[in-house]
C-alpha positions in Angstrom: 37.5 -1.7 5.0 36.2 -5.2 4.5 32.9 -6.6 3.6 30.6 -8.3 6.2 31.9 -11.6 7.2 30.2 -14.5 5.6 28.7 -12.5 2.7 28.6 -14.2 -0.7 31.6 -13.3 -2.7 29.6 -12.7 -5.9 27.4 -10.0 -4.3 28.4 -6.4 -5.3 29.0 -3.9 -2.4 26.5 -1.2 -2.0 28.9 1.2 -3.7 27.6 4.1 -5.8 30.9 4.7 -7.7 30.7 4.5 -11.6 33.2 1.6 -11.6 31.1 -0.5 -9.3 27.9 0.3 -11.2 29.5 -0.7 -14.5 30.7 -4.0 -13.1 27.3 -4.8 -11.8 25.7 -3.8 -15.1 27.9 -6.1 -17.1 26.7 -9.0 -15.0 23.0 -8.1 -15.6 23.4 -7.6 -19.4 22.1 -4.0 -19.4 25.4 -2.0 -19.1 24.3 1.1 -21.0 21.1 1.6 -19.0 22.7 0.9 -15.6 25.8 3.0 -16.4 23.5 5.9 -17.0 21.7 5.4 -13.7 25.0 5.0 -11.9 26.3 8.3 -13.3 23.1 10.0 -12.3 23.6 8.8 -8.7 27.2 10.0 -8.3 27.0 13.1 -10.5 27.5 15.4 -7.5 30.7 13.7 -6.3 34.0 15.4 -6.9 36.2 13.3 -9.2 38.6 12.4 -6.4 36.0 11.2 -4.0 34.4 7.7 -3.9 31.0 7.1 -2.3 31.5 4.5 0.4 28.7 2.6 2.3 29.7 2.0 5.9 27.8 0.6 8.9 28.1 1.8 12.5 30.8 -0.9 13.0 33.0 0.7 10.3 32.8 -2.2 7.9 31.4 -1.9 4.4 28.1 -4.0 4.0 27.3 -5.8 0.9 24.2 -4.9 -1.1 22.7 -8.2 0.3 23.4 -7.1 3.9 21.8 -3.7 3.3 18.8 -5.3 1.5 18.2 -7.8 4.4 18.5 -5.0 7.0 15.8 -3.0 5.2 13.6 -6.1 5.0 13.9 -6.5 8.7 13.1 -2.9 9.4 9.9 -3.2 7.4 9.0 -6.4 9.3 9.6 -4.9 12.7 7.4 -1.9 11.8 4.6 -4.3 10.6 4.7 -6.3 13.7 4.3 -3.2 15.9 1.5 -1.8 13.8 -0.4 -5.2 13.7 -0.1 -5.4 17.5 -2.3 -2.3 17.6 -4.5 -3.1 14.6 -5.6 -6.5 15.7 -6.3 -5.6 19.4 -8.5 -2.6 18.6 -11.7 -4.5 19.8 -10.0 -5.2 23.1 -8.9 -1.6 23.5 -12.3 -0.3 22.7 -13.9 -2.7 25.2 -11.3 -1.9 27.9 -12.0 1.8 27.6 -15.8 1.2 27.2 -16.2 3.8 24.4 -18.6 4.1 21.5 -17.4 3.8 17.8 -17.3 7.5 17.3 -15.4 8.0 20.6 -13.0 5.3 19.4 -12.6 7.3 16.2 -11.4 10.3 18.3 -8.8 8.0 19.9 -7.6 7.0 16.4 -7.5 10.7 15.5 -4.8 11.1 18.2 -2.7 8.6 16.3 -3.5 10.3 13.0 -2.5 13.7 14.4 0.8 12.4 15.6 1.4 10.7 12.3 0.8 14.0 10.4 3.4 15.7 12.5 5.9 12.9 11.9 5.2 12.7 8.2 5.5 16.4 7.5 8.7 16.6 9.5 10.2 13.4 8.0 12.2 14.7 5.1 13.7 17.5 7.2 14.5 15.2 10.1 16.1 12.6 7.8 18.1 15.4 6.1 19.4 16.5 9.5 20.3 13.3 11.3 20.2 10.6 8.5 17.8 7.9 7.7 19.6 5.3 9.8 19.5 7.4 13.0 15.9 8.4 12.2 14.9 4.7 11.9 16.6 3.7 15.2 15.2 6.6 17.3 11.8 6.5 15.8 11.4 2.7 16.1 12.4 2.7 19.7 10.1 5.6 20.5 7.1 4.0 18.7 7.6 0.7 20.7 7.7 2.6 24.0 4.5 4.4 23.0 2.9 1.1 22.0 3.5 -0.3 25.5 2.2 3.0 27.0 -1.0 2.7 25.0 -1.6 -0.9 26.2 -0.9 0.2 29.8 -3.3 3.2 29.5 -6.1 1.1 28.0 -6.0 -2.2 30.0 -4.4 -1.2 33.3 -5.2 2.4 33.9 -8.4 2.4 31.7 -7.5 6.0 30.9 -8.7 7.5 27.6 -6.2 10.4 28.0 -3.1 8.1 28.5 -4.2 5.9 25.6 -4.7 8.9 23.4 -1.2 10.3 24.2 0.4 6.9 23.7 -1.2 6.6 20.3 -0.3 10.2 19.3 3.4 9.5 20.1 3.1 6.1 18.4 1.7 7.8 15.3 4.5 10.5 15.1 7.3 8.0 15.6 5.7 5.5 13.1 5.4 8.3 10.5 9.1 9.1 10.8 10.0 5.4 10.6 7.7 4.8 7.6 9.3 7.5 5.4 12.8 6.7 6.5 12.5 3.0 5.7 10.9 3.8 2.3 13.9 6.0 1.5 16.2 3.2 2.4 14.2 0.8 0.2 14.4 3.2 -2.7 18.1 3.4 -2.2 18.4 -0.4 -2.4 16.3 -0.3 -5.6 18.6 2.3 -7.2 21.7 0.2 -6.2 20.2 -3.1 -7.5 18.6 -1.6 -10.7 15.3 -3.4 -10.3 11.9 -2.5 -8.8 11.7 -4.6 -5.6 9.8 -2.2 -3.4 6.8 -4.6 -3.3 9.0 -7.1 -1.6 9.9 -4.7 1.1 6.3 -4.0 1.7 5.6 -7.7 1.6 8.0 -8.0 4.5 5.9 -5.4 6.3 2.8 -7.4 5.5 4.6 -10.6 6.8 5.2 -8.7 9.9 1.5 -7.8 10.2 0.5 -11.4 9.6 2.8 -12.5 12.3 1.6 -9.8 14.6 -2.0 -10.5 13.9 -1.5 -14.2 14.5 0.1 -13.4 17.8 -2.7 -11.1 18.7 -5.3 -13.7 17.8 -3.6 -16.2 20.0 -3.2 -14.0 23.0 -6.8 -12.8 22.6 -8.0 -16.4 22.6 -6.0 -17.0 25.8 -7.5 -13.8 27.3 -4.2 -12.1 27.8 -4.5 -8.4 28.4 -3.5 -5.7 26.0 -1.0 -4.3 28.6 1.0 -7.5 28.9 0.8 -8.1 25.2 2.1 -4.7 24.1 4.8 -4.6 26.8 6.4 -7.9 25.7 6.2 -7.0 22.0 7.9 -3.7 22.7 10.8 -5.3 24.5 11.3 -8.1 21.8 11.1 -5.8 18.8 13.3 -3.1 20.5 16.1 -5.6 20.9 15.7 -6.6 17.2 15.8 -3.0 16.1 19.1 -2.4 18.0 20.7 -5.3 16.1 19.3 -4.6 12.6 20.0 -0.9 12.4 23.7 -1.6 12.7 23.6 -3.0 9.1 22.1 0.1 7.5 24.8 2.2 5.7 26.0 5.5 7.0 26.1 7.3 3.6 23.0 8.7 1.9 20.6 6.1 0.7 19.5 8.5 -2.0 20.8 11.8 -3.3 19.7 14.8 -1.2 19.1 13.1 2.2 21.2 12.1 5.2 24.1 14.1 6.5 26.5 11.5 7.9 29.3 10.1 5.7 30.1 10.5 2.1 27.4 11.1 -0.5 25.9 13.8 -2.8 25.3 17.2 -1.4 22.3 17.5 0.9 19.3 19.4 -0.6 18.0 22.6 0.9 14.7 23.1 2.6 13.4 25.1 -0.4 14.4 22.4 -2.8 12.6 19.7 -0.8 9.5 21.8 -0.6 9.5 22.6 -4.3 8.8 18.9 -5.0 5.2 19.5 -3.9 4.5 21.7 -6.9 5.4 19.1 -9.5 2.3 17.6 -11.3 3.8 14.1 -11.6 4.6 14.0 -7.9 1.0 15.0 -7.0 -0.6 12.5 -9.4 1.6 9.7 -8.0 0.4 10.9 -4.6 -3.2 10.4 -5.7 -2.5 6.8 -6.6 -0.9 6.2 -3.2 -3.7 8.2 -1.5 -6.5 5.9 -2.8 -4.7 2.6 -2.3 -3.3 3.6 1.1 -6.8 4.6 2.2 -8.0 1.2 1.1 -5.3 -0.5 3.1 -5.5 1.7 6.2 -9.3 1.3 6.4 -8.9 -2.4 6.5 -6.1 -2.3 9.1 -8.1 -0.2 11.5 -11.7 -1.2 10.9 -12.0 -4.6 9.2 -11.9 -6.6 12.5 -14.5 -4.3 14.1 -16.7 -4.3 11.1 -16.9 -8.1 11.1 -17.6 -8.1 14.8 -20.1 -5.3 14.9 -21.9 -5.5 11.5 -21.7 -9.2 10.9 -22.2 -10.4 14.5 -18.9 -12.4 14.7 -16.8 -12.8 17.8 -13.5 -11.1 18.4 -11.3 -14.1 17.3 -13.2 -14.2 14.0 -12.6 -10.4 13.6 -8.9 -11.0 14.1 -9.0 -13.9 11.6 -10.6 -11.6 9.0 -7.8 -9.1 9.4 -5.2 -11.9 9.1 -6.9 -13.1 5.9 -6.5 -9.5 4.5 -2.9 -9.3 5.6 -2.1 -12.7 3.9 -3.7 -11.5 0.7 -1.7 -8.3 0.8 1.5 -10.2 1.4 0.8 -12.6 -1.5 0.1 -9.7 -3.8 3.4 -8.0 -2.9 5.5 -11.1 -3.2 4.1 -12.0 -6.7 3.8 -8.4 -7.7 7.5 -8.0 -8.7 7.2 -10.6 -11.4 3.9 -9.3 -12.6 5.4 -5.8 -12.8 8.4 -7.1 -14.7 6.0 -8.7 -17.2 3.3 -6.1 -17.7 4.6 -2.8 -16.4 3.3 -0.4 -13.8 0.2 1.1 -15.4 -1.6 -2.1 -16.5 -0.9 -3.7 -13.1 -2.1 -0.7 -11.1 -5.3 -0.5 -13.2 -6.0 -4.2 -12.7 -5.2 -3.9 -9.0 -7.6 -1.0 -8.5 -10.4 -2.9 -10.2 -9.8 -6.0 -8.1 -9.8 -4.0 -4.8 -13.0 -2.2 -5.9 -14.8 -5.5 -6.7 -13.6 -7.3 -3.5 -14.7 -4.4 -1.2 -18.0 -4.0 -3.0 -18.7 -7.8 -2.5 -17.9 -7.5 1.2 -20.2 -4.6 1.7 -23.2 -5.8 -0.3 -23.3 -9.6 0.4 -23.9 -10.9 4.0 -22.4 -14.3 3.6 -19.2 -15.7 5.3 -17.9 -17.2 2.0 -18.6 -14.1 0.0 -16.9 -12.1 2.8 -13.8 -14.2 2.7 -13.6 -13.9 -1.1 -14.1 -10.2 -0.9 -11.5 -9.7 1.8 -8.9 -11.6 -0.3 -9.7 -9.6 -3.5 -9.5 -6.4 -1.5 -6.1 -7.3 0.0 -4.7 -8.5 -3.4 -5.9 -5.4 -5.2 -4.6 -2.9 -2.6 -1.2 -4.6 -2.2 0.8 -2.9 -4.9 -0.4 0.8 -5.0 1.8 2.0 -2.2 5.1 0.3 -3.1 4.7 0.9 -6.8 4.1 4.6 -6.0 7.4 4.7 -4.1 9.2 3.1 -7.0 7.7 5.7 -9.4 8.7 8.5 -7.2 12.3 7.3 -7.3 12.6 7.2 -11.1 14.7 10.3 -11.2 17.7 9.8 -9.0 18.5 13.5 -8.6 15.0 14.1 -7.0 14.3 10.6 -5.7 14.7 11.3 -2.0 12.5 14.4 -1.8 9.9 12.7 -4.1 9.8 9.5 -2.0 9.4 11.5 1.1 6.5 13.6 -0.4 4.7 10.6 -1.9 5.2 8.6 1.3 3.8 11.5 3.3 0.6 11.6 1.1 0.2 7.8 1.4 0.6 7.7 5.2 -1.6 10.7 5.6 -4.4 8.7 4.0 -3.3 5.5 5.7 -3.8 7.1 9.1 -6.2 10.0 8.7 -8.7 8.1 6.6 -9.7 5.6 9.3 -11.0 8.2 11.8 -13.3 9.5 9.1 -14.6 5.9 8.6 -15.1 5.7 12.3 -17.3 8.8 12.5 -19.3 7.7 9.5 -19.5 4.2 10.9 -21.1 5.4 14.1 -24.0 6.9 12.0 -24.5 4.4 9.2 -22.4 1.3 10.2 -18.8 0.5 9.3 -19.5 -1.6 6.2 -21.6 1.2 4.8 -18.9 3.7 5.6 -16.5 1.7 3.4 -18.3 3.1 0.3 -16.1 6.2 0.6 -13.1 3.9 0.2 -14.5 2.7 -3.2 -14.6 6.4 -4.3 -10.9 6.9 -3.5 -9.9 3.6 -5.2 -11.6 5.0 -8.3 -9.5 8.2 -8.0 -6.4 6.0 -7.9 -7.5 4.2 -11.0 -7.8 7.4 -12.9 -4.4 8.6 -11.9 -2.5 5.4 -12.7 -0.9 6.8 -16.0 1.3 9.0 -13.8 3.2 5.9 -12.6 4.5 5.1 -16.1 8.2 4.4 -16.2 10.4 7.3 -17.2 14.1 7.6 -18.1 16.3 4.7 -17.1 13.5 3.0 -15.2 11.6 2.7 -18.5 14.5 1.0 -20.1 15.0 -1.3 -17.2 11.3 -2.4 -17.4 11.7 -3.1 -21.1 14.8 -5.2 -20.5 13.0 -7.1 -17.6 9.9 -7.7 -19.8 12.1 -9.4 -22.4 
């Protein structure tokens, strides 16, 4: 088996064997710590077996190829989600519904997402994260096109509701599977780079929001917009998924190719009784609620509560997405320097201050500053929670799935609640509930403290 053609010769293959891990550790200068992590990852292998990472083409990808493929999956998912987020005013107008009725529509997406999230770890354990990503991505893109058709062409609340429900379920599966792949890359590389993967998702949302703002300004319908995006992103997904490895990204999940023994249903469910898992879940809950509320309601809040036009609403969401992306790109170096807990505390305070400014001050400049602070502050909670969940390699897959489920539950169930409250008191006033959950996340931040080999890696990076 050969490496992917054209890959840099100095990049280590995504191989979980002890020998490969020791070679990589020698280059990084932290041999002892990385050797410990490598042994933990391959502990379940019989001595005569070697964990091999293969693509669907039968070649062994380098770590760089795997990492780039995961970046691309996050970006595709972000593009699809932003296509929906940024066109919510147009969908609402096409269906001619009130804010609380639109909240019911979003509830369909949330309900589908809950089903996908709860089933995610078991689906991934059954068919593998790579297959889950491929099938779920293609399904979500088809549902996105159906949603646009139902809203703009058929003007059918029922068709739009069903399309969003399927979109939510497929997106939930994709979200967990791609975070499992991202945690697997982190374990192989020996550094917390999950914020960069989520930055790729944010870059996707920026691109998607920019496209949405452009087509909205050109008065292009939601049906044509979503159909074209579904086709383009579907082709990209078919290409990218070929470079995800066959073997398990983390111990305990995936059932195709070599890797540690798959965990049982009971073992995966037992993760939900662990206090640290639940506390990390609270961190992700609050920060994902903050992000999800902006994704679904920020554009509408600017239009309805501040009297702006639709293009300005889309621009406000784009500003938030840019701030999220900047926070995630710079967050890796900040985490290396200061560690998880101080960074998460500062992030929660910044998000709280920015959102409070947006709610209380009716001024365009203050709104822009508040949106940027809100985006920067909310940027690291979710990805750092994923990294914290993966600290123990033996339980990483199940913990990542559990924490991702909690996060996406808030990410998708919280916005309908904001919608119902917004109909009664206004969307900006309803955002006060987001501030409460950001405070909960702030209190729970000590649970993300580095443990085991991850703590040693953070100390090495800090020096």
